[in-house]
RONUDO-427553 format. One line per 8 residues: number of its first residue (from 0); their letters; for each residue z, x, y of N, C-alpha, C. Coordinates in steps of 0.05 Angstrom, whole numbers, plus 5000, padded with zeros to 4 digits. Example, Ala and Ser with C-alpha at 12.3 -4.5 7.8 and 13.67 -1.06 7.14 Angstrom:
BEGIN
0	AS	5156:5264:4886:5156:5246:4910:5156:5264:4934  5142:5257:4955:5143:5273:4979:5157:5258:5001
This chain:
BEGIN
0	MTDIGEAI	5002:5013:4976:5002:5001:5001:4997:5020:5028  5017:5040:5024:5017:5053:5045:4989:5073:5056  4977:5079:5035:4946:5080:5039:4932:5069:5057  4934:5037:5052:4916:5014:5066:4929:5028:5098  4954:5017:5102:4960:5026:5126:4950:5050:5145  4953:5068:5128:4946:5091:5140:4911:5089:5152  4892:5085:5129:4870:5076:5133:4864:5064:5151  4884:5042:5159:4875:5021:5174:4885:5031:5202
8	SAALILVV	4906:5048:5213:4916:5055:5234:4899:5085:5242  4882:5095:5222:4864:5118:5233:4841:5101:5241  4832:5083:5234:4805:5070:5240:4806:5053:5266  4836:5044:5272:4842:5036:5298:4835:5053:5314  4854:5075:5310:4858:5099:5325:4825:5114:5335  4808:5115:5313:4785:5123:5319:4766:5102:5333  4766:5076:5333:4754:5057:5347:4763:5059:5375  4791:5055:5385:4797:5049:5405:4789:5082:5426
16	GAGVLAIM	4794:5103:5409:4791:5131:5422:4760:5135:5426  4752:5131:5416:4710:5124:5417:4705:5107:5447  4721:5084:5445:4720:5063:5466:4726:5080:5492  4743:5088:5491:4760:5105:5519:4735:5127:5523  4732:5144:5505:4713:5167:5512:4688:5161:5522  4674:5137:5509:4653:5120:5528:4657:5122:5555  4673:5109:5553:4679:5100:5585:4682:5121:5600  4700:5141:5587:4703:5160:5609:4678:5176:5619
24	AGADTSLV	4657:5173:5599:4626:5177:5598:4614:5170:5617  4620:5142:5621:4597:5131:5647:4591:5109:5632  4604:5098:5606:4581:5076:5598:4592:5052:5616  4580:5032:5607:4587:4997:5616:4614:4990:5607  4631:4986:5613:4658:4979:5614:4663:4954:5593  4648:4932:5602:4646:4910:5595:4632:4910:5564  4616:4925:5562:4596:4927:5533:4619:4941:5507  4625:4961:5532:4650:4978:5509:4669:4963:5496
32	TNLMSSGI	4681:4949:5517:4706:4934:5512:4700:4908:5487  4672:4904:5492:4670:4876:5470:4668:4899:5444  4645:4917:5448:4643:4929:5414:4674:4938:5415  4691:4949:5427:4719:4954:5411:4735:4923:5402  4735:4908:5414:4744:4882:5402:4728:4868:5381  4711:4874:5373:4695:4870:5354:4699:4887:5332  4707:4915:5333:4714:4933:5318:4743:4928:5308  4761:4927:5319:4788:4919:5317:4795:4889:5302
40	TLIVYVGV	4776:4874:5313:4770:4847:5300:4761:4853:5267  4743:4873:5262:4724:4873:5231:4753:4892:5218  4758:4909:5229:4775:4930:5219:4799:4908:5206  4822:4884:5223:4844:4877:5214:4832:4855:5192  4806:4848:5190:4801:4821:5175:4803:4844:5143  4775:4868:5154:4780:4882:5120:4813:4889:5107  4833:4898:5125:4857:4903:5124:4870:4880:5108  4868:4856:5123:4878:4834:5108:4868:4830:5080
48	FGIFALIL	4843:4831:5083:4828:4823:5050:4831:4841:5033  4831:4867:5046:4842:4886:5020:4876:4889:5015  4888:4881:5033:4918:4880:5021:4920:4851:5002  4904:4833:5005:4910:4807:4987:4892:4819:4962  4875:4832:4960:4866:4836:4938:4884:4859:4920  4892:4877:4937:4912:4893:4920:4938:4876:4907  4950:4860:4919:4971:4840:4914:4959:4831:4886  4927:4809:4890:4918:4805:4865:4919:4819:4844
56	LNIVQQI	4910:4842:4846:4903:4858:4819:4933:4866:4810  4953:4870:4831:4983:4873:4807:4986:4846:4802  4979:4825:4809:4994:4799:4789:4976:4797:4767  4957:4803:4766:4935:4804:4747:4949:4814:4720  4949:4845:4731:4960:4868:4708:4983:4865:4700  5002:4846:4707:5027:4846:4708:5020:4818:4679  5009:4800:4683:5002:4780:4663:4997:4791:4637
């Protein structure tokens, strides 16, 4: 379980860091903000489904 948390944290840091660097480099702020929010939403959904999949696999293995 902690591996998923670390992967989610690393992905979130990567998305936010890339967005901040793009804004500092002079990219359009609204475009970068929309891309960052879409990326964060996608990462959260993937993390939630991954956690549910691990829980389901643990339940199936115990049966």
